[in-house]
C-alpha positions in Angstrom: 35.8 3.1 31.7 34.8 3.8 28.1 31.2 5.0 27.5 28.7 2.3 26.7 25.5 2.7 24.7 22.2 2.8 26.7 20.9 -0.4 25.0 24.0 -2.3 26.3 24.0 -0.8 29.8 20.2 -1.3 30.3 20.0 -4.8 28.7 17.5 -7.0 30.6 19.1 -9.3 33.2 15.9 -10.9 34.5 12.7 -12.1 32.9 10.7 -9.4 34.7 13.0 -6.8 33.0 12.0 -7.9 29.5 9.4 -5.2 28.4 6.2 -6.1 26.6 6.7 -9.9 26.4 4.9 -11.1 29.6 3.3 -14.2 28.1 6.7 -15.5 26.8 8.7 -14.8 30.0 6.1 -16.3 32.2 6.0 -19.5 30.2 9.8 -19.8 30.3 9.9 -19.2 34.1 7.2 -21.8 34.7 9.1 -24.3 32.5 12.3 -23.8 34.6 10.3 -24.0 37.9 8.6 -27.3 36.9 11.8 -28.6 35.2 10.0 -29.1 31.9 12.4 -27.4 29.6 12.8 -28.4 26.0 16.0 -29.2 24.2 15.5 -26.6 21.5 13.7 -23.2 21.3 13.0 -20.8 18.5 12.7 -17.1 19.3 11.2 -15.0 16.5 10.1 -11.4 16.1 11.1 -7.9 15.0 14.4 -6.4 15.8 15.0 -5.1 19.3 12.2 -6.9 21.0 14.3 -9.0 23.5 15.0 -12.3 21.7 18.7 -12.6 22.5 18.3 -11.0 26.0 15.6 -13.6 26.8 17.9 -16.4 25.6 20.8 -15.3 27.8 18.4 -14.9 30.8 17.1 -18.4 30.2 20.7 -19.7 30.1 21.4 -18.0 33.4 18.2 -19.1 35.1 18.6 -22.8 34.1 22.2 -22.9 35.4 21.8 -20.7 38.5 22.0 -22.6 41.8 20.2 -19.9 43.6 17.3 -19.1 41.2 14.0 -18.0 42.8 10.7 -18.5 40.9 12.6 -19.2 37.7 14.6 -16.0 37.9 18.4 -15.9 38.0 20.1 -14.4 41.0 22.6 -12.4 38.9 25.1 -12.6 41.9 26.6 -16.1 41.8 29.7 -16.9 39.8 27.8 -18.7 37.1 25.4 -15.8 36.5 28.2 -13.2 36.4 30.2 -15.3 34.0 27.3 -15.7 31.6 26.5 -12.0 31.8 30.1 -11.1 31.0 30.2 -13.8 28.2 33.1 -15.9 29.6 31.3 -19.1 30.6 32.5 -21.9 28.3 29.2 -23.8 28.5 27.1 -20.9 27.2 28.1 -20.4 23.5 26.6 -17.4 21.6 27.1 -17.8 17.8 26.3 -15.3 15.0 25.0 -17.3 12.1 25.5 -14.4 9.7 29.3 -14.9 9.9 29.3 -18.6 10.8 26.8 -20.0 8.3 28.8 -22.8 6.7 28.6 -26.5 7.1 32.0 -26.8 8.9 31.0 -24.4 11.7 27.8 -26.3 12.4 29.6 -29.7 12.3 32.1 -28.3 14.8 29.1 -27.4 17.1 27.6 -30.8 16.6 30.9 -32.5 17.6 31.5 -30.4 20.6 27.9 -30.7 21.8 28.5 -34.4 22.5 30.8 -33.5 25.4 29.2 -32.8 28.8 29.2 -29.3 30.3 32.3 -28.5 32.4 31.3 -25.5 34.6 27.5 -25.4 34.5 24.7 -28.0 34.6 23.5 -27.3 31.0 25.4 -26.5 27.9 23.4 -23.8 26.0 24.0 -22.8 22.3 22.5 -19.4 21.3 22.5 -19.1 17.5 21.5 -15.6 16.5 20.1 -14.8 13.0 19.8 -18.5 12.4 18.0 -17.9 9.1 21.4 -17.0 7.6 22.6 -20.6 7.8 23.1 -22.4 4.4 21.0 -25.4 3.4 23.9 -27.7 4.2 24.4 -26.1 7.6 20.7 -26.6 8.4 21.0 -30.3 7.4 24.0 -30.7 9.6 22.1 -29.1 12.5 18.9 -31.2 11.9 20.3 -34.5 13.3 21.5 -32.9 16.5 18.1 -31.3 17.1 16.4 -34.6 16.4 18.5 -36.6 18.9 20.2 -34.0 21.1 22.9 -35.0 23.7 21.9 -34.9 27.3 22.0 -31.5 29.1 22.4 -29.6 25.9 19.9 -26.8 24.9 19.7 -25.0 21.6 18.1 -21.5 21.4 17.7 -20.2 17.8 16.8 -16.5 17.3 15.7 -14.9 14.1 13.8 -12.0 12.6 12.8 -14.0 9.5 11.3 -17.3 10.5 9.9 -18.0 7.0 13.5 -18.7 5.8 13.9 -21.5 8.3 13.1 -25.1 7.0 10.0 -26.6 8.5 12.0 -29.6 9.6 13.9 -27.4 11.9 10.9 -25.5 13.2 8.9 -28.7 14.0 11.7 -29.8 16.3 11.7 -26.6 18.4 9.4 -24.8 20.8 8.5 -21.5 19.0 8.0 -18.2 20.8 6.9 -15.2 18.8 8.1 -11.9 20.3 5.7 -9.0 19.4 6.3 -5.4 18.8 6.5 -3.4 22.1 3.7 -0.9 22.7 4.4 2.8 22.7 3.3 3.2 26.3 5.5 0.4 27.5 8.5 2.0 25.7 7.7 5.4 27.2 7.4 4.0 30.7 10.8 2.1 30.3 12.5 5.2 28.9 11.2 7.3 31.8 12.5 4.8 34.3 16.0 4.8 32.7 16.2 8.7 32.6 15.2 8.9 36.3 17.9 6.4 37.2 20.6 8.3 35.3 19.3 11.7 36.6 18.4 13.3 33.2 15.4 15.6 33.1 12.9 15.1 30.3 9.6 16.2 28.8 7.1 13.3 28.7 5.9 14.3 25.2 9.4 13.8 23.9 9.4 10.2 25.0 6.2 9.6 23.0 7.9 10.9 19.9 10.8 8.6 20.5 8.5 5.7 21.3 6.5 6.1 18.0 9.7 6.5 16.0 11.1 3.2 17.4 8.2 1.3 15.7 8.0 -1.3 18.5 11.7 -1.9 19.1 13.2 -1.2 22.5 16.8 -1.3 21.2 15.9 1.3 18.6 14.1 3.4 21.3 17.2 3.4 23.5 19.5 4.2 20.5 17.3 7.3 19.6 17.2 8.3 23.3 21.0 8.1 23.4 21.2 10.4 20.4 18.7 12.8 21.9 20.6 13.0 25.2 23.8 13.8 23.2 22.0 16.4 21.2 20.1 18.1 24.1 21.4 20.4 26.7 21.0 18.4 29.9 17.3 17.9 29.3 15.4 15.8 26.8 12.9 18.1 25.2 10.1 17.7 22.6 11.9 19.9 20.1 15.1 17.9 20.5 13.3 14.6 20.0 11.6 16.0 16.9 14.9 17.2 15.5 16.7 13.9 16.1 13.9 11.7 14.8 13.0 13.9 11.8 9.4 14.0 12.9 7.0 16.9 12.4 5.8 19.0 15.3 2.1 18.7 16.0 1.7 22.4 15.1 3.1 21.7 11.6 0.7 18.8 11.0 -2.2 20.8 12.5 -1.5 23.6 10.0 -1.0 21.4 7.0 -4.1 19.2 7.6 -6.2 22.2 8.5 -5.3 23.8 5.1 -6.3 20.6 3.3 -9.5 20.2 5.2 -10.6 23.8 4.4 -9.7 23.3 0.7 -7.1 26.1 0.7 -4.7 24.7 -2.0 -2.3 27.6 -2.1 -1.8 27.8 1.7 -1.4 24.0 1.9 1.3 24.1 -0.8 3.1 26.9 1.0 3.0 24.9 4.3 4.4 21.9 2.5 7.2 23.9 1.0 8.0 25.3 4.5 8.1 21.8 6.0 10.3 20.3 3.3 12.7 23.3 3.3 13.2 22.8 7.0 14.9 19.5 6.2 12.0 17.0 6.8 12.4 13.8 4.7 9.5 13.1 2.4 8.9 9.5 3.3 9.0 10.3 7.1 6.6 13.2 6.4 4.1 10.8 4.8 4.3 8.3 7.7 3.7 11.1 10.2 0.7 12.3 8.2 -0.8 8.8 8.0 -0.4 8.5 11.8 -2.0 11.9 12.3 -5.0 11.0 10.2 -5.3 7.7 12.0 -5.2 9.7 15.3 -8.0 11.9 14.0 -10.2 8.9 13.3 -9.4 7.3 16.6 -10.1 10.5 18.6 -13.6 10.6 17.0 -14.3 7.0 18.1 -12.2 6.5 21.3 -10.7 9.7 22.6 -9.6 8.2 26.0 -7.7 5.4 24.3 -5.8 7.8 22.0 -4.9 10.1 24.9 -3.3 7.2 26.6 -1.2 6.3 23.5 -0.2 9.8 22.3 -0.2 11.9 25.5 -1.2 15.5 25.2 -3.3 16.6 22.2 -3.4 20.1 20.9 -6.6 22.2 20.8 -6.3 22.5 17.0 -6.1 18.7 16.7 -9.4 18.4 18.7 -11.0 21.0 16.6 -10.1 19.3 13.4 -11.3 16.0 14.7 -14.7 17.6 15.5 -15.2 19.3 12.1 -13.8 16.6 9.8 -16.1 13.7 8.8 -15.0 10.1 9.0 -15.5 9.7 5.2 -13.2 12.6 4.5 -10.5 11.1 6.7 -10.8 7.8 4.9 -10.3 9.6 1.6 -7.2 11.4 3.0 -5.7 8.2 4.2 -6.3 6.5 0.8 -4.6 9.4 -1.0 -1.6 9.4 1.4 -1.3 5.6 1.2 -1.3 5.7 -2.6 1.4 8.5 -2.6 3.5 6.5 -0.1 3.4 3.6 -2.6 4.2 5.8 -5.6 7.3 7.4 -4.1 9.0 4.1 -3.6 9.9 4.1 -7.3 11.0 7.7 -7.7 14.0 9.8 -6.9 12.0 13.0 -6.7 9.4 12.4 -3.9 8.6 16.1 -3.6 6.6 16.1 -6.8 4.4 13.3 -5.5 3.9 15.2 -2.3 2.8 18.3 -4.1 0.4 16.4 -6.2 -1.0 14.6 -3.1 -1.4 18.0 -1.4 -3.5 19.3 -4.3 -5.6 16.1 -4.3 -6.2 16.4 -0.5 -7.4 20.0 -0.8 -9.4 19.5 -4.1 -11.2 16.5 -2.7 -12.7 18.7 0.0 -14.0 21.1 -2.5 -15.6 18.3 -4.6 -17.2 17.0 -1.4 -18.6 20.4 -0.5 -19.9 21.0 -4.1 -21.5 17.5 -4.1 -23.2 18.2 -0.8 -24.6 21.5 -2.1 -26.1 20.1 -5.3 -29.1 18.5 -3.6 -29.7 21.8 -1.8 -29.8 23.7 -5.1 -32.2 21.1 -6.6 -34.5 21.5 -3.6 -34.5 25.3 -4.0 -35.3 25.0 -7.7 -38.2 22.6 -7.0 -39.6 24.9 -4.3 -39.5 27.8 -6.7 -41.5 25.9 -9.4 -44.0 24.8 -6.8 -44.6 28.4 -5.7 -45.2 29.5 -9.3 -47.7 26.7 -9.9 -49.6 27.6 -6.7 -49.9 31.2 -7.9 -51.2 30.1 -11.3 -53.8 27.9 -9.7 -55.1 30.7 -7.5 -55.3 33.1 -10.5 -57.3 30.6 -12.5 -59.7 29.9 -9.6 -60.4 33.6 -9.2 -61.1 34.0 -13.0 -63.4 30.9 -12.9 -65.4 32.3 -10.0 -65.8 35.7 -11.7 -67.1 34.0 -14.9 -69.7 31.9 -13.1 -70.9 35.0 -11.2 -71.5 37.0 -14.4 -73.4 34.0 -15.9 -71.1 33.5 -18.8 -70.4 29.9 -19.9 -67.1 29.1 -18.7 -64.6 27.9 -21.2 -62.5 25.0 -20.2 -59.3 26.5 -18.9 -56.2 25.7 -20.9 -53.8 23.6 -19.0 -51.1 25.7 -17.5 -47.9 25.4 -19.4 -45.0 24.6 -17.1 -41.4 24.2 -18.0 -39.5 21.4 -16.5 -35.9 21.9 -15.9 -33.9 18.9 -17.0 -30.2 18.5 -16.7 -28.5 16.7 -19.5 -24.9 15.8 -19.5 -22.9 16.2 -22.7 -22.2 12.9 -24.4 -18.7 11.7 -24.3 -16.8 13.0 -27.3 -14.7 10.3 -29.0 -11.3 11.6 -30.4 -12.0 10.2 -33.9 -9.0 12.0 -35.5 -6.6 10.7 -32.9 -8.0 7.2 -33.4 -7.6 7.4 -37.2 -4.0 8.7 -36.7 -3.1 5.6 -34.7 -4.9 3.3 -37.1 -2.9 4.8 -40.1 0.3 3.5 -38.5 -1.1 0.5 -36.5 0.7 -2.8 -36.7 0.0 -6.2 -35.3 3.4 -6.4 -33.6 2.8 -3.3 -31.6 -0.6 -4.6 -30.4 0.8 -8.0 -29.4 3.7 -6.3 -27.6 1.2 -4.3 -25.5 -1.0 -7.3 -24.8 1.9 -9.4 -23.6 2.8 -6.9 -20.9 -0.7 -5.7 -20.1 -1.1 -7.7 -16.8 2.4 -6.6 -15.7 1.5 -3.0 -16.5 -1.6 -3.2 -14.3 0.5 -4.4 -11.3 2.8 -1.3 -11.6 -0.2 1.2 -11.3 -1.9 2.5 -8.1 -5.0 0.8 -6.9 -7.3 3.5 -8.4 -5.5 3.4 -11.8 -5.5 -0.3 -11.9 -9.3 -0.4 -11.2 -9.9 1.9 -14.1 -7.8 -0.1 -16.6 -9.3 -3.4 -15.4 -12.4 -2.6 -17.4 -10.5 -1.9 -20.6 -8.3 -3.6 -23.3 -5.9 -2.4 -25.9 -7.4 -2.7 -29.4 -4.9 -1.0 -31.7 -1.3 0.1 -31.4 1.2 2.0 -33.6 4.6 3.4 -33.2 3.3 6.6 -31.4 -0.2 5.8 -30.2 -2.2 3.2 -28.4 -6.0 2.9 -28.5 -7.6 1.5 -25.4 -11.4 0.6 -25.4 -13.3 0.9 -22.1 -16.3 -1.1 -21.1 -18.0 2.0 -19.5 -18.4 5.5 -20.8 -17.9 7.1 -17.4 -14.6 5.3 -16.8 -13.5 6.3 -20.3 -14.2 9.9 -19.6 -12.3 9.9 -16.4 -9.3 8.2 -18.1 -9.3 10.9 -20.7 -9.0 13.6 -18.0 -6.6 11.7 -15.8 -3.1 13.0 -16.8 -1.5 11.0 -14.1 -2.9 7.7 -15.5 -1.8 8.6 -19.0 1.7 9.5 -17.8 1.9 6.2 -15.7 0.9 4.1 -18.7 3.4 5.9 -20.9 6.3 5.5 -18.4 5.6 2.0 -17.4 5.2 0.7 -21.0 8.5 2.3 -21.8 10.1 0.4 -18.9 8.3 -2.9 -19.6 8.3 -3.1 -23.4 10.6 -0.3 -24.5 7.5 1.3 -26.1 6.2 4.7 -25.1 2.9 5.5 -26.9 0.4 8.2 -26.2 -2.9 6.8 -24.9 -6.2 7.4 -26.8 -9.3 6.4 -24.9 -12.6 5.2 -26.5 -15.6 3.2 -25.5 -16.0 -0.4 -26.7 -19.4 0.5 -28.1 -17.8 3.0 -30.5 -14.9 0.8 -31.5 -16.7 -1.3 -34.2 -18.1 1.9 -35.9 -14.7 3.6 -35.8 -13.0 0.6 -37.3 -15.6 0.2 -40.1 -15.5 3.9 -40.9 -11.7 3.8 -41.1 -11.9 0.7 -43.4 -14.4 2.4 -45.7 -12.4 5.5 -46.0 -9.1 3.6 -46.7 -10.2 0.7 -48.9 -7.5 1.3 -51.5 -4.5 1.4 -49.1 -5.7 -0.8 -46.3 -5.0 -4.2 -48.0 -1.3 -3.6 -48.2 -0.9 -2.3 -44.7 0.4 -4.3 -41.8 -2.1 -2.6 -39.6 -5.0 -4.7 -40.8 -4.3 -7.4 -38.2 -4.0 -4.9 -35.4 -7.1 -2.8 -36.1 -9.5 -5.6 -37.1 -9.4 -7.0 -33.6 -9.6 -10.6 -34.5 -10.9 -10.4 -38.1 -8.7 -11.7 -40.8 -8.4 -8.3 -42.6 -10.2 -4.9 -43.2 -12.2 -5.7 -46.3 -15.9 -6.2 -46.3 -17.5 -9.6 -46.7 -18.2 -9.0 -50.4 -14.6 -8.0 -51.0 -13.4 -11.0 -49.0 -15.1 -13.5 -51.5 -12.4 -15.3 -53.6 -12.2 -14.3 -57.3 -13.4 -17.0 -59.7 -10.6 -18.8 -61.4 -10.4 -17.7 -65.0 -8.1 -20.5 -66.2 -10.3 -23.4 -65.1 -9.0 -26.4 -67.1 -12.5 -28.3 -67.1 -14.3 -25.2 -68.5 -11.6 -24.8 -71.2 -12.0 -28.4 -72.4 -15.8 -28.1 -72.5 -15.6 -25.0 -74.6 -13.2 -26.7 -77.0 -15.6 -29.7 -77.3 -19.0 -28.0 -77.6 -18.2 -24.5 -78.6 -19.3 -21.3 -76.9 -23.0 -21.3 -78.1 -25.7 -21.9 -75.5 -27.8 -25.0 -76.4 -31.3 -25.6 -74.8 -32.1 -29.2 -74.2 -35.8 -30.2 -74.4 -36.9 -33.5 -73.1 -39.5 -35.3 -75.3 
């Protein structure tokens, strides 16, 4: 007999064999026992969680003459025929390839006939969300008024694509992702039945890679058995799934936690050169950081989910603060979001590595600053105490010798104050943009501004939320920020500037260099530019862009309309009375 894949050989044949769906299977069993079955069911959930298997078990249990406690016997002719797929009254249909109106009409017409071999005629429609609108409408009438002894079981991974009129006429069961421990236990049971040796830790790697799907877990196990040499080992499972060994992750995260940028980059290079895929690498790192956090809060719970934990892992969990882990997870999550839109994910991984390691150094430096301030304050206090003691001794000596004591001059102390350098506004760059600024360029940017924000990371979007474009030219874009601190960070953030440059090029076919200023400085810069360029500004198309809502660049005095020299009334008055001024005196 030809070899069959494990997920086909070990497909569940009884409700009790369905892993991780106890609530659903118990409900279906009770419905069969109490003879309260519905005419239509909807099974939803992720792939490989037992939807179709449960449907076939239900078809067997409801037609089995020897069922016990709602379970099929799997030995009678009816059960065997359903298992082998040759019972005419149990029809399994793939909606992906039979999604037309004619196929559903054919089902509707045949459903009117009574079952010939079993008590109930059962239609199992898999991937039902693939049906067309017309097919759903054809099915609707049958679900609303079903023939006697006919049951429909609809299975889908995407219930949101099914019309609500269909869902409301069915009993819905949501299959959940299967827990890692349940998958590991089931895989261990199968390996013992087929006499294959295994390492328990390898099963945990397979279980986590399956992401809650038993079919995926069995497929990966099948690959691992074929790859291994008569024993499923941890190394084989790592190789097949593309996962990182715990030693690799221990070494990488350890370098990041200690702030060793060079060693962290070397470790990353070693991991990628060994053939690890970038996106899989990020997923493993996120899980590792999650495990660090969980181990700090609930070590027993994590041990049950993961299995054996390395000593280095426990050491890292002990010396890394929860705040630092939050920061690492945020950096990794942002990087995972960024690499979805690039073909060179390694660059983002290298940048993320530098961020992870540098963030530790900043945290350490920040924590040391208060200590330095305390040390400085204690030094000043000691010096003041010494000056007071000296003055007291001098005063006592003067009183003893009978000399009138002069009032001591107050001790001069120097206070150490720290002042930050004020933000330097790039005036020359702003003027350069204003020289070429046009209204069309500014409107072009403003039209895609909201779309631009959505393409950025969460941190970048937060920075640009407090800003707006105020001037734009062919090669430059001036952005005014509400807050000086945000403006300063944007000036130093090369990634933000590159992201704005690239995304504007994609959205508006316009790739300017970003110039950052504060909103407070913008009116002064604009007025200064207008004053310096009075002669040429009037004819420039940039006046609409730079004026930020004003009609043009000129001052209010310049904006006054010139008096009309050819006023017809004045000319007529001059012709009638002459040009001499006449003073009229009332008697």
